[in-house]
Biotite code that builds the C-alpha atoms (Angstrom):
import biotite.structure as struc

atoms = struc.array([
    struc.Atom([2.042, 40.716, -19.680], chain_id="A", res_id=1, res_name="MET", atom_name="CA", element="C"),
    struc.Atom([3.667, 37.232, -19.558], chain_id="A", res_id=2, res_name="PRO", atom_name="CA", element="C"),
    struc.Atom([1.430, 34.260, -18.868], chain_id="A", res_id=3, res_name="GLU", atom_name="CA", element="C"),
    struc.Atom([1.655, 32.877, -15.316], chain_id="A", res_id=4, res_name="LYS", atom_name="CA", element="C"),
    struc.Atom([3.433, 29.518, -15.021], chain_id="A", res_id=5, res_name="LYS", atom_name="CA", element="C"),
    struc.Atom([1.309, 26.536, -14.034], chain_id="A", res_id=6, res_name="LYS", atom_name="CA", element="C"),
    struc.Atom([1.976, 23.098, -12.581], chain_id="A", res_id=7, res_name="LEU", atom_name="CA", element="C"),
    struc.Atom([-0.460, 20.175, -12.548], chain_id="A", res_id=8, res_name="ALA", atom_name="CA", element="C"),
    struc.Atom([0.341, 16.986, -10.646], chain_id="A", res_id=9, res_name="LEU", atom_name="CA", element="C"),
    struc.Atom([-1.656, 13.756, -10.754], chain_id="A", res_id=10, res_name="ILE", atom_name="CA", element="C"),
    struc.Atom([-1.340, 11.796, -7.524], chain_id="A", res_id=11, res_name="ILE", atom_name="CA", element="C"),
    struc.Atom([-2.504, 8.224, -8.105], chain_id="A", res_id=12, res_name="HIS", atom_name="CA", element="C"),
    struc.Atom([-0.513, 6.373, -5.463], chain_id="A", res_id=13, res_name="SER", atom_name="CA", element="C"),
    struc.Atom([-1.257, 6.114, -1.772], chain_id="A", res_id=14, res_name="GLY", atom_name="CA", element="C"),
    struc.Atom([2.314, 5.448, -0.651], chain_id="A", res_id=15, res_name="THR", atom_name="CA", element="C"),
    struc.Atom([4.035, 8.011, 1.525], chain_id="A", res_id=16, res_name="ILE", atom_name="CA", element="C"),
    struc.Atom([7.086, 8.385, -0.742], chain_id="A", res_id=17, res_name="ASP", atom_name="CA", element="C"),
    struc.Atom([5.004, 9.551, -3.714], chain_id="A", res_id=18, res_name="LYS", atom_name="CA", element="C"),
    struc.Atom([2.673, 11.680, -1.596], chain_id="A", res_id=19, res_name="LEU", atom_name="CA", element="C"),
    struc.Atom([5.554, 13.564, -0.001], chain_id="A", res_id=20, res_name="LEU", atom_name="CA", element="C"),
    struc.Atom([7.140, 14.176, -3.412], chain_id="A", res_id=21, res_name="CYS", atom_name="CA", element="C"),
    struc.Atom([3.887, 15.611, -4.761], chain_id="A", res_id=22, res_name="ALA", atom_name="CA", element="C"),
    struc.Atom([3.379, 17.848, -1.719], chain_id="A", res_id=23, res_name="PHE", atom_name="CA", element="C"),
    struc.Atom([6.999, 19.037, -1.838], chain_id="A", res_id=24, res_name="THR", atom_name="CA", element="C"),
    struc.Atom([6.806, 19.853, -5.552], chain_id="A", res_id=25, res_name="LEU", atom_name="CA", element="C"),
    struc.Atom([3.445, 21.559, -5.114], chain_id="A", res_id=26, res_name="GLY", atom_name="CA", element="C"),
    struc.Atom([4.419, 23.698, -2.134], chain_id="A", res_id=27, res_name="SER", atom_name="CA", element="C"),
    struc.Atom([7.743, 24.659, -3.729], chain_id="A", res_id=28, res_name="THR", atom_name="CA", element="C"),
    struc.Atom([6.020, 25.728, -6.937], chain_id="A", res_id=29, res_name="ALA", atom_name="CA", element="C"),
    struc.Atom([3.416, 27.701, -4.975], chain_id="A", res_id=30, res_name="ALA", atom_name="CA", element="C"),
    struc.Atom([6.200, 29.465, -3.064], chain_id="A", res_id=31, res_name="ALA", atom_name="CA", element="C"),
    struc.Atom([7.681, 30.444, -6.450], chain_id="A", res_id=32, res_name="MET", atom_name="CA", element="C"),
    struc.Atom([4.320, 32.016, -7.413], chain_id="A", res_id=33, res_name="ASP", atom_name="CA", element="C"),
    struc.Atom([3.430, 29.190, -9.807], chain_id="A", res_id=34, res_name="ILE", atom_name="CA", element="C"),
    struc.Atom([-0.227, 28.198, -10.069], chain_id="A", res_id=35, res_name="GLU", atom_name="CA", element="C"),
    struc.Atom([-0.521, 24.626, -8.731], chain_id="A", res_id=36, res_name="VAL", atom_name="CA", element="C"),
    struc.Atom([-3.234, 22.027, -9.301], chain_id="A", res_id=37, res_name="HIS", atom_name="CA", element="C"),
    struc.Atom([-3.138, 18.664, -7.511], chain_id="A", res_id=38, res_name="LEU", atom_name="CA", element="C"),
    struc.Atom([-5.401, 15.959, -8.925], chain_id="A", res_id=39, res_name="TYR", atom_name="CA", element="C"),
    struc.Atom([-5.934, 12.937, -6.693], chain_id="A", res_id=40, res_name="PHE", atom_name="CA", element="C"),
    struc.Atom([-7.080, 9.679, -8.305], chain_id="A", res_id=41, res_name="THR", atom_name="CA", element="C"),
    struc.Atom([-7.338, 6.018, -7.284], chain_id="A", res_id=42, res_name="PHE", atom_name="CA", element="C"),
    struc.Atom([-5.314, 5.312, -4.103], chain_id="A", res_id=43, res_name="TRP", atom_name="CA", element="C"),
    struc.Atom([-4.136, 8.911, -3.916], chain_id="A", res_id=44, res_name="GLY", atom_name="CA", element="C"),
    struc.Atom([-7.749, 9.998, -3.500], chain_id="A", res_id=45, res_name="LEU", atom_name="CA", element="C"),
    struc.Atom([-8.082, 7.734, -0.460], chain_id="A", res_id=46, res_name="ASN", atom_name="CA", element="C"),
    struc.Atom([-5.261, 9.674, 1.204], chain_id="A", res_id=47, res_name="MET", atom_name="CA", element="C"),
    struc.Atom([-7.499, 12.758, 1.466], chain_id="A", res_id=48, res_name="LEU", atom_name="CA", element="C"),
    struc.Atom([-9.673, 11.020, 4.063], chain_id="A", res_id=49, res_name="LYS", atom_name="CA", element="C"),
    struc.Atom([-9.132, 12.110, 7.656], chain_id="A", res_id=50, res_name="LYS", atom_name="CA", element="C"),
    struc.Atom([-6.446, 9.933, 9.284], chain_id="A", res_id=51, res_name="GLY", atom_name="CA", element="C"),
    struc.Atom([-5.386, 8.239, 6.038], chain_id="A", res_id=52, res_name="ALA", atom_name="CA", element="C"),
    struc.Atom([-1.928, 9.856, 5.906], chain_id="A", res_id=53, res_name="MET", atom_name="CA", element="C"),
    struc.Atom([-1.060, 8.287, 9.271], chain_id="A", res_id=54, res_name="GLU", atom_name="CA", element="C"),
    struc.Atom([-1.703, 4.857, 7.721], chain_id="A", res_id=55, res_name="LYS", atom_name="CA", element="C"),
    struc.Atom([0.230, 5.515, 4.486], chain_id="A", res_id=56, res_name="ALA", atom_name="CA", element="C"),
    struc.Atom([3.252, 3.260, 4.181], chain_id="A", res_id=57, res_name="GLY", atom_name="CA", element="C"),
    struc.Atom([6.170, 2.629, 1.893], chain_id="A", res_id=58, res_name="LEU", atom_name="CA", element="C"),
    struc.Atom([5.819, 0.371, -1.151], chain_id="A", res_id=59, res_name="PRO", atom_name="CA", element="C"),
    struc.Atom([6.912, -3.261, -0.827], chain_id="A", res_id=60, res_name="ALA", atom_name="CA", element="C"),
    struc.Atom([10.122, -2.634, -2.805], chain_id="A", res_id=61, res_name="THR", atom_name="CA", element="C"),
    struc.Atom([11.320, -0.201, -0.139], chain_id="A", res_id=62, res_name="TYR", atom_name="CA", element="C"),
    struc.Atom([10.473, -2.612, 2.657], chain_id="A", res_id=63, res_name="ARG", atom_name="CA", element="C"),
    struc.Atom([12.394, -5.401, 0.890], chain_id="A", res_id=64, res_name="LYS", atom_name="CA", element="C"),
    struc.Atom([15.433, -3.144, 0.394], chain_id="A", res_id=65, res_name="ARG", atom_name="CA", element="C"),
    struc.Atom([15.190, -2.019, 4.008], chain_id="A", res_id=66, res_name="GLU", atom_name="CA", element="C"),
    struc.Atom([15.269, -5.608, 5.291], chain_id="A", res_id=67, res_name="SER", atom_name="CA", element="C"),
    struc.Atom([18.248, -6.432, 3.045], chain_id="A", res_id=68, res_name="ILE", atom_name="CA", element="C"),
    struc.Atom([20.164, -3.399, 4.334], chain_id="A", res_id=69, res_name="CYS", atom_name="CA", element="C"),
    struc.Atom([19.572, -4.368, 7.951], chain_id="A", res_id=70, res_name="LEU", atom_name="CA", element="C"),
    struc.Atom([20.931, -7.906, 7.536], chain_id="A", res_id=71, res_name="GLN", atom_name="CA", element="C"),
    struc.Atom([24.640, -8.550, 8.133], chain_id="A", res_id=72, res_name="PRO", atom_name="CA", element="C"),
    struc.Atom([26.482, -9.071, 4.859], chain_id="A", res_id=73, res_name="HIS", atom_name="CA", element="C"),
    struc.Atom([29.880, -8.936, 3.189], chain_id="A", res_id=74, res_name="ASP", atom_name="CA", element="C"),
    struc.Atom([30.272, -5.948, 0.862], chain_id="A", res_id=75, res_name="GLY", atom_name="CA", element="C"),
    struc.Atom([27.346, -3.787, -0.142], chain_id="A", res_id=76, res_name="ASP", atom_name="CA", element="C"),
    struc.Atom([23.671, -4.464, -0.842], chain_id="A", res_id=77, res_name="VAL", atom_name="CA", element="C"),
    struc.Atom([24.264, -5.130, -4.548], chain_id="A", res_id=78, res_name="TRP", atom_name="CA", element="C"),
    struc.Atom([26.707, -7.989, -3.968], chain_id="A", res_id=79, res_name="GLY", atom_name="CA", element="C"),
    struc.Atom([30.008, -6.139, -4.387], chain_id="A", res_id=80, res_name="ASN", atom_name="CA", element="C"),
    struc.Atom([32.563, -7.740, -2.107], chain_id="A", res_id=81, res_name="LYS", atom_name="CA", element="C"),
    struc.Atom([34.233, -4.551, -0.966], chain_id="A", res_id=82, res_name="GLY", atom_name="CA", element="C"),
    struc.Atom([36.534, -1.828, -2.177], chain_id="A", res_id=83, res_name="TYR", atom_name="CA", element="C"),
    struc.Atom([40.035, -2.530, -3.439], chain_id="A", res_id=84, res_name="SER", atom_name="CA", element="C"),
    struc.Atom([42.793, -0.033, -4.302], chain_id="A", res_id=85, res_name="ASP", atom_name="CA", element="C"),
    struc.Atom([44.476, -2.429, -6.737], chain_id="A", res_id=86, res_name="SER", atom_name="CA", element="C"),
])
C-alpha cells in the first residue's frame, strides 16, 4: 500500500495575505486527501485568538504599493512612460 501524502505548513506571520495562502493550500490539500498539519508560531499563533482574523491587515509593502497605484501618474507604477509601437 502506498504511503499517504502529507503537507506541513508553518504559519509565522499574522498578515492576511500569508494567512489566506496557508488556509488555501491546506484546504486544497485536504480536499485532495492529503494529510495536512498547520503549525502556528509567533504572530501566526496570535491569529488563532477569537476576533484576531478581523484585525489582520496587509503588510506595509502592500499598503505602500496600494497608495502609489491610487495616485495619478504618467505611465505605470514602475516608472515606464507608456507603451509605444515604434
